C-alpha positions as CSV (number, residue, x, y, z in Angstrom):
1,X,-21.6,8.3,15.1
2,X,-20.6,7.3,11.6
3,X,-19.5,10.0,9.2
4,X,-19.2,9.3,5.4
5,X,-17.5,12.0,3.3
6,X,-17.1,12.4,-0.4
7,X,-14.0,14.0,-1.8
8,X,-12.4,14.4,-5.2
9,X,-14.0,15.2,-8.6
10,X,-13.2,16.7,-11.9
11,X,-12.8,16.4,-15.6
12,X,-11.5,13.7,-17.9
13,X,-9.2,14.0,-20.9
14,X,-8.3,17.3,-22.5
15,X,-9.0,18.3,-26.1
16,X,-6.4,19.7,-28.5
17,X,-7.8,23.2,-28.0
18,X,-7.4,22.9,-24.2
19,X,-3.8,21.7,-24.5
20,X,-3.0,24.8,-26.7
21,X,-3.6,26.9,-23.6
22,X,-1.0,25.1,-21.5
23,X,2.1,27.2,-20.9
24,X,4.5,24.5,-19.8
25,X,4.8,21.6,-22.3
26,X,7.6,19.2,-22.7
27,X,8.3,18.9,-26.4
28,X,8.6,15.5,-28.1
29,X,12.1,14.2,-28.2
30,X,11.8,13.9,-32.0
31,X,12.0,17.7,-32.1
32,X,15.4,17.7,-30.4
33,X,18.7,16.0,-31.2
34,X,18.8,12.5,-29.7
35,X,21.9,10.8,-28.3
36,X,23.7,8.2,-30.3
37,X,22.8,5.5,-27.8
38,X,19.1,6.4,-27.8
39,X,18.3,7.3,-31.4
40,X,15.3,5.0,-31.5
41,X,13.8,6.1,-28.2
42,X,10.0,6.6,-28.4
43,X,8.9,10.1,-27.3
44,X,5.7,11.5,-26.0
45,X,4.3,14.7,-24.5
46,X,3.7,15.7,-20.9
47,X,2.0,18.9,-19.9
48,X,2.3,20.9,-16.7
49,X,-0.9,22.8,-15.9
50,X,0.4,24.3,-12.7
51,X,3.3,26.7,-13.3
52,X,6.7,25.0,-12.9
53,X,8.9,27.0,-10.5
54,X,6.3,29.7,-9.9
55,X,6.6,32.6,-7.5
56,X,4.6,33.7,-4.5
57,X,2.4,36.8,-4.5
58,X,3.8,40.0,-3.0
59,X,3.9,39.6,0.8
60,X,3.8,35.8,0.6
61,X,6.5,33.2,0.6
62,X,6.7,29.7,-1.0
63,X,7.4,26.6,0.9
64,X,10.4,24.3,0.1
65,X,10.3,21.3,-2.2
66,X,10.8,17.8,-0.9
67,X,13.2,16.9,-3.7
68,X,15.4,20.0,-3.0
69,X,15.6,19.3,0.8
70,X,18.3,17.5,2.7
71,X,16.9,14.9,5.1
72,X,13.3,13.8,5.8
73,X,10.2,15.7,6.6
74,X,9.7,16.4,10.3
75,X,6.7,17.1,12.6
76,X,8.9,18.6,15.3
77,X,7.1,21.8,16.3
78,X,10.3,23.6,17.0
79,X,11.7,22.9,13.5
80,X,11.7,25.7,11.0
81,X,9.3,25.2,8.1
82,X,12.2,24.8,5.7
83,X,12.5,21.4,7.3
84,X,8.9,20.6,6.3
85,X,9.2,20.4,2.5
86,X,6.4,19.2,0.3
87,X,6.3,18.0,-3.4
88,X,3.7,20.6,-4.3
89,X,4.2,24.1,-2.8
90,X,2.2,27.3,-2.5
91,X,2.5,30.7,-1.0
92,X,1.4,31.8,2.5
93,X,1.6,35.2,4.2
94,X,5.2,35.9,5.4
95,X,4.1,36.1,9.0
96,X,2.8,32.5,9.1
97,X,4.9,29.8,10.8
98,X,4.6,26.1,9.9
99,X,3.9,24.3,13.2
100,X,3.2,20.7,12.0
101,X,3.3,18.3,9.1
102,X,1.4,15.1,8.3
103,X,1.2,13.0,5.2
104,X,2.2,9.8,3.6
105,X,2.5,7.7,0.5
106,X,5.2,6.1,-1.5
107,X,7.7,8.9,-1.1
108,X,6.9,10.5,-4.5
109,X,5.1,13.6,-5.9
110,X,1.6,12.2,-5.3
111,X,2.0,11.8,-1.6
112,X,-0.7,13.3,0.6
113,X,0.4,16.3,2.6
114,X,-1.0,18.6,5.3
115,X,0.7,21.6,6.9
116,X,-0.5,23.4,10.0
117,X,0.4,27.1,10.1
118,X,0.4,29.4,13.1
119,X,-1.0,32.7,11.7
120,X,-0.1,34.9,14.7
121,X,3.6,34.3,15.0
122,X,3.3,31.9,17.9
123,X,1.7,34.5,20.2
124,X,-1.0,32.1,21.3
125,X,-2.2,28.5,20.9
126,X,-4.9,29.8,18.6
127,X,-4.7,31.0,15.0
128,X,-4.0,27.7,13.4
129,X,-4.8,27.0,9.7
130,X,-4.5,23.6,8.1
131,X,-3.8,23.3,4.4
132,X,-4.0,19.8,3.0
133,X,-3.4,18.2,-0.4
134,X,-5.0,14.9,-1.4
135,X,-4.5,13.4,-4.8
136,X,-7.4,12.1,-6.8
137,X,-8.0,8.5,-7.8
138,X,-9.4,8.2,-11.4
139,X,-10.9,5.6,-13.6
140,X,-9.1,4.9,-16.9
141,X,-11.6,7.1,-18.7
142,X,-10.6,10.0,-16.4
143,X,-13.6,9.8,-14.0
144,X,-12.7,11.0,-10.5
145,X,-13.6,8.6,-7.7
146,X,-14.6,9.5,-4.2
147,X,-13.3,7.8,-1.0
148,X,-15.8,4.9,-1.5
149,X,-14.5,4.2,-5.0
150,X,-17.7,5.7,-6.6
151,X,-17.8,8.4,-9.3
152,X,-17.4,11.8,-7.5
153,X,-20.6,13.9,-7.3
154,X,-19.9,16.7,-4.8
155,X,-18.0,17.5,-1.7
156,X,-21.3,17.2,0.3
157,X,-21.5,14.4,2.8
158,X,-24.0,12.8,5.2
159,X,-23.7,12.5,9.0
160,X,-25.6,9.4,10.2
161,X,-26.3,8.6,13.8
162,X,-26.9,4.9,14.2
163,X,-28.8,5.2,17.5
164,X,-30.6,8.5,16.7
165,X,-31.5,8.5,13.0
166,X,-33.7,11.6,13.5
167,X,-30.5,13.6,14.0
168,X,-29.1,12.6,10.6
169,X,-27.9,15.5,8.6
170,X,-26.3,16.5,5.3
171,X,-23.3,18.8,5.3
172,X,-23.1,20.9,2.1
173,X,-20.5,23.0,0.3
174,X,-21.4,26.1,-1.7
175,X,-19.5,27.2,-4.7
176,X,-18.2,30.7,-3.9
177,X,-15.6,31.5,-6.5
178,X,-13.6,30.4,-9.5
179,X,-9.8,30.9,-9.1
180,X,-7.1,30.9,-11.8
181,X,-4.5,28.3,-10.8
182,X,-1.8,28.0,-13.4
183,X,-3.3,27.5,-16.9
184,X,-6.7,26.3,-15.5
185,X,-9.2,27.5,-13.0
186,X,-10.4,25.8,-9.8
187,X,-13.9,26.1,-8.4
188,X,-13.8,27.1,-4.7
189,X,-16.3,25.6,-2.3
190,X,-17.2,26.7,1.2
191,X,-18.6,24.7,4.1
192,X,-20.4,27.1,6.5
193,X,-20.4,25.8,10.0
194,X,-23.6,27.7,10.7
195,X,-25.6,25.0,8.9
196,X,-24.9,22.5,11.7
197,X,-23.2,24.1,14.7
198,X,-23.7,21.0,16.9
199,X,-21.6,18.9,14.5
200,X,-19.3,21.5,12.9
201,X,-18.8,24.0,15.8
202,X,-17.1,27.1,14.4
203,X,-14.8,25.2,12.0
204,X,-14.7,26.6,8.5
205,X,-13.6,24.6,5.4
206,X,-12.8,25.6,1.8
207,X,-12.2,23.0,-0.8
208,X,-11.0,23.1,-4.4
209,X,-9.9,20.6,-7.0
210,X,-6.7,21.6,-8.8
211,X,-5.4,20.2,-12.1
212,X,-1.7,19.6,-11.8
213,X,-0.4,18.0,-15.0
214,X,-1.2,15.6,-17.9
215,X,0.7,12.5,-18.8
216,X,0.3,9.9,-21.5
217,X,-2.4,7.4,-20.6
218,X,-0.3,4.3,-21.1
219,X,2.5,2.9,-23.2
220,X,-0.1,1.8,-25.7
221,X,-1.9,5.2,-25.8
222,X,1.0,7.7,-25.9
223,X,-1.0,10.2,-28.0
224,X,-3.8,10.4,-25.4
225,X,-3.2,12.1,-22.0
226,X,-4.8,11.6,-18.6
227,X,-5.2,14.4,-16.1
228,X,-3.7,14.3,-12.6
229,X,-5.4,16.4,-10.0
230,X,-5.7,16.9,-6.2
231,X,-8.1,18.4,-3.7
232,X,-6.9,21.3,-1.5
233,X,-8.6,21.7,1.8
234,X,-8.3,24.8,4.0
235,X,-9.6,24.3,7.6
236,X,-9.6,26.8,10.5
237,X,-11.7,27.9,13.5
238,X,-13.5,31.1,12.5
239,X,-13.3,32.3,16.2
240,X,-9.5,32.0,16.3
241,X,-8.4,32.9,12.8
242,X,-9.2,36.0,10.8
243,X,-8.8,34.4,7.3
244,X,-10.9,35.9,4.5
245,X,-12.0,34.3,1.3
246,X,-9.7,36.6,-0.5
247,X,-6.8,35.2,1.5
248,X,-7.8,31.7,0.6
249,X,-8.1,32.6,-3.1
250,X,-4.6,34.1,-3.1
251,X,-3.1,31.0,-1.5
252,X,-5.0,28.7,-3.9
253,X,-3.9,30.7,-6.9
254,X,-0.2,30.5,-5.8
255,X,0.1,26.7,-6.1
256,X,3.1,25.6,-8.2
257,X,5.2,22.6,-9.1
258,X,8.9,23.0,-8.1
259,X,11.2,22.3,-11.0
260,X,12.7,19.3,-9.2
261,X,9.2,17.9,-8.6
262,X,8.4,18.2,-12.3
263,X,11.7,16.4,-13.1
264,X,10.7,13.7,-10.7
265,X,7.2,13.4,-12.2
266,X,8.7,13.0,-15.7
267,X,11.4,10.5,-14.5
268,X,8.9,8.3,-12.8
269,X,6.6,8.4,-15.8
270,X,9.4,7.6,-18.2
271,X,10.3,4.5,-16.1
272,X,6.6,3.4,-16.1
273,X,5.9,4.1,-19.7
274,X,9.3,3.4,-21.3
275,X,9.2,6.6,-23.3
276,X,11.1,9.9,-23.4
277,X,9.1,12.7,-21.8
278,X,11.7,15.3,-21.0
279,X,13.0,15.7,-24.5
280,X,16.6,14.5,-23.8
281,X,16.4,11.5,-26.2
282,X,16.6,9.0,-23.4
283,X,13.9,7.2,-21.5
284,X,14.8,6.5,-17.8
285,X,15.0,2.8,-17.2
286,X,15.6,0.3,-14.4
287,X,19.4,0.6,-14.7
288,X,19.1,4.4,-14.3
289,X,16.9,4.0,-11.2
290,X,19.3,1.5,-9.7
291,X,22.3,3.9,-10.2
292,X,20.3,6.8,-8.7
293,X,19.5,4.7,-5.6
294,X,23.2,3.6,-5.3
295,X,24.2,7.3,-5.5
296,X,21.8,8.1,-2.6
297,X,23.1,5.2,-0.5
298,X,26.7,6.3,-1.2
299,X,25.9,9.8,-0.1
300,X,24.3,8.5,3.1
301,X,27.4,6.4,3.7
302,X,29.5,9.6,4.1
303,X,27.4,10.6,7.1
304,X,27.9,7.3,9.0
305,X,30.4,6.7,11.8
306,X,33.7,5.1,10.7
307,X,32.8,1.6,11.8
308,X,29.5,1.7,10.0
309,X,31.2,3.0,6.9
310,X,33.5,0.0,6.9
311,X,30.6,-2.4,7.2
312,X,28.9,-0.6,4.3
313,X,32.0,-0.8,2.2
314,X,32.5,-4.5,2.9
315,X,28.8,-5.2,2.0
316,X,29.1,-3.2,-1.2
317,X,32.3,-5.0,-2.2
318,X,30.6,-8.3,-1.5
319,X,27.6,-7.5,-3.6
320,X,29.8,-6.3,-6.5
321,X,31.8,-9.5,-6.4
322,X,28.6,-11.6,-6.4
323,X,27.5,-9.8,-9.6
């Protein structure tokens, strides 16, 4: 059996009137004092659409941010969820326990992520909910692309049986709500397993596209922004989990960008664009990135055994003498 799925979709560039609605905007550096060494630094605007450093609804708790965490993410089922940090966080009911993590990418804010939560406090092997985040790919004009690189049309997809074409089917998602997420709204779609029990069983899915932030298009188009968005997928077995649409909407509405994630987004964009985005009068450059990497390596050195520390120090001294 071959399954082809479409995912992703959404808008393009935002108008001035839409940007007026955004609550978290980084002011242009020209509006702030600049340092003496960076007086000529070009500045531009970046806009956070998700709240930066938001809070969870009552009875919910936020996850931990990757950039605030010590050590790497883990898929150890016995590890507390504070050891499963993610770049984008959201609130889940306080009784839920994180039981697994999967994801990947370049090690930055736009990495994919999926957390598996145990909703019954570990009292059974059932009650699992998966919440995944997958960032969109876009054309330069803002058009969202699906997994095949074509313009996104819908979350619907076809199931094709090569040996039994008469069994081919289309799986559809129905729009069931519009949820406020930060300074925008996300349309929530639902996949009802009853439409094809043979293929879907009792697995329910909700999907929504969330706008996260806007950054300058390029160093040549600093006055024009491009939207960055991701698709959230909720998946669970309706026979094992008592998760209502209202629960899904609360979780979706709680998505937020940790402050350290937003700082990382701006720092990475400054390095790529060569402009000041955080309003400090300085654009992060290659030297800054190298110094930051060295600081991380030096911090790791302190956790090495004495013999390894000496080898590290000797190597560092040799590199410095070569330069």
